[in-house]
C-alpha positions in Angstrom: -5.1 28.2 -48.9 -1.6 27.5 -47.3 -2.5 29.8 -44.5 -5.8 27.7 -43.8 -3.8 24.4 -43.9 -1.4 25.8 -41.5 -4.1 27.0 -39.1 -5.9 23.5 -39.4 -2.6 21.8 -38.8 -1.8 23.9 -35.8 -5.3 23.2 -34.3 -5.1 19.6 -34.9 -1.7 19.4 -33.1 -3.0 21.3 -30.2 -6.1 19.4 -29.9 -4.2 16.0 -30.0 -1.9 17.4 -27.2 -4.9 18.3 -25.1 -6.5 15.1 -25.5 -3.3 13.2 -25.0 -2.5 15.2 -21.9 -5.9 14.7 -20.4 -5.4 10.9 -20.6 -1.7 10.9 -20.0 -1.9 9.9 -16.3 -5.5 9.1 -15.4 -4.2 7.2 -12.1 -2.8 10.5 -10.8 -5.9 12.4 -11.8 -8.0 10.2 -9.7 -5.9 10.6 -6.6 -4.3 7.2 -7.0 -0.6 7.3 -6.2 1.9 4.6 -6.7 5.1 4.1 -4.6 8.4 2.3 -5.3 8.7 -0.7 -2.7 12.3 0.1 -2.3 11.2 3.6 -1.1 8.7 2.1 1.4 11.1 -0.4 3.1 12.5 1.3 6.2 9.8 3.9 6.5 8.4 4.5 10.0 4.9 3.4 10.7 3.0 5.6 12.9 -0.2 5.3 14.8 -3.1 7.6 14.1 -2.0 9.6 17.1 1.6 10.1 16.0 3.1 7.3 18.1 6.0 5.6 16.1 5.1 1.8 15.9 8.0 0.6 14.0 9.7 0.4 10.6 8.5 -1.5 7.4 11.0 -4.5 7.2 9.5 -6.3 4.1 6.6 -6.7 2.0 4.8 -9.9 1.1 3.6 -10.0 -2.5 1.4 -12.7 -3.9 1.9 -14.3 -7.3 -0.4 -11.8 -8.9 1.7 -8.9 -7.8 -0.8 -7.7 -5.0 0.9 -6.7 -1.9 -0.8 -8.7 0.9 1.2 -7.8 4.1 3.9 -5.4 5.5 6.3 -6.9 7.9 6.9 -4.3 10.5 9.9 -4.3 12.9 8.4 -3.0 16.2 10.5 -0.5 18.0 12.1 -2.0 21.1 14.3 -0.6 23.9 18.1 -0.5 23.7 18.3 -3.7 25.8 15.5 -5.6 24.0 15.0 -5.4 20.3 11.3 -5.2 19.2 9.6 -8.1 17.3 8.3 -8.2 13.8 4.6 -7.9 13.4 2.5 -9.0 10.2 0.2 -6.2 9.1 -2.2 -6.4 6.3 -1.0 -3.9 3.6 -4.4 -2.6 3.4 -4.3 -1.2 6.9 -1.6 1.1 6.1 -2.3 4.5 4.7 0.5 5.8 2.6 0.7 9.4 1.7 3.1 12.0 0.3 3.6 15.5 1.4 4.1 18.5 -0.9 8.0 18.0 0.0 7.8 14.4 -1.3 8.2 13.0 2.2 6.2 9.6 2.4 4.3 8.8 5.7 2.9 5.6 6.7 0.0 5.4 9.2 -1.5 2.2 10.8 -5.2 2.6 10.2 -6.4 1.0 13.5 -5.9 1.3 17.1 -2.3 0.9 18.0 -3.1 -1.9 20.6 -4.2 -4.0 17.6 -0.7 -3.5 16.3 1.0 -4.3 19.6 -1.1 -7.5 19.9 -0.8 -8.4 16.4 0.6 -11.6 15.0 4.4 -12.3 14.9 6.1 -12.7 11.6 7.3 -16.3 11.4 4.5 -17.7 13.5 2.1 -17.4 10.7 2.7 -19.2 7.2 1.7 -16.5 5.1 1.8 -18.8 2.1 -0.9 -20.8 3.5 -4.3 -19.1 2.5 -6.0 -20.2 5.7 -3.3 -18.7 7.9 -2.9 -15.7 5.8 -6.8 -15.1 6.1 -6.6 -15.6 9.8 -4.1 -12.6 10.0 -6.7 -10.5 8.1 -9.5 -11.5 10.2 -7.5 -10.6 13.3 -7.3 -7.1 12.0 -11.0 -7.2 11.1 -10.7 -7.2 7.3 -11.9 -9.7 4.8 -9.0 -11.2 2.7 -9.3 -9.6 -0.7 -9.3 -13.1 -2.6 -12.3 -14.4 -0.8 -16.0 -13.8 -1.7 -17.6 -14.6 1.6 -16.2 -13.6 4.9 -14.2 -16.4 6.4 -14.3 -18.6 3.4 -11.3 -18.8 1.2 -12.9 -19.4 -2.4 -10.0 -18.7 -4.4 -6.6 -19.5 -3.2 -4.1 -17.3 -4.8 
């Protein structure tokens, strides 16, 4: 009888471990990765063709914790520093290699980046101006229901 109780106990523990393990990190299992913002600041942003565009200078977060925009410091020359460009965070593809190196790719034509709105020119706390930045890049602001209409202001 003790042996049967022992076997049932061991099987129960193993079953619990398997169930717990299968639900321990559903985010990672779905291919969804998370990144610490401190590790994103300073990373080089590249175009799809590998051209280096600039470095992430800062991130703009709304009151709900959603990262709206990346402020990217465009690379300049030695004589002339680059400007800072506002990029919707959703336009950046972030991935990690097997060696844990994080890469950031601007997921649009690099000309869009070069001609993108300057940081400081747009008041990103103003929903209409923030929406105009999104529309420049051809995306609908996440907080709107209809293209071009802000129906819920952060």
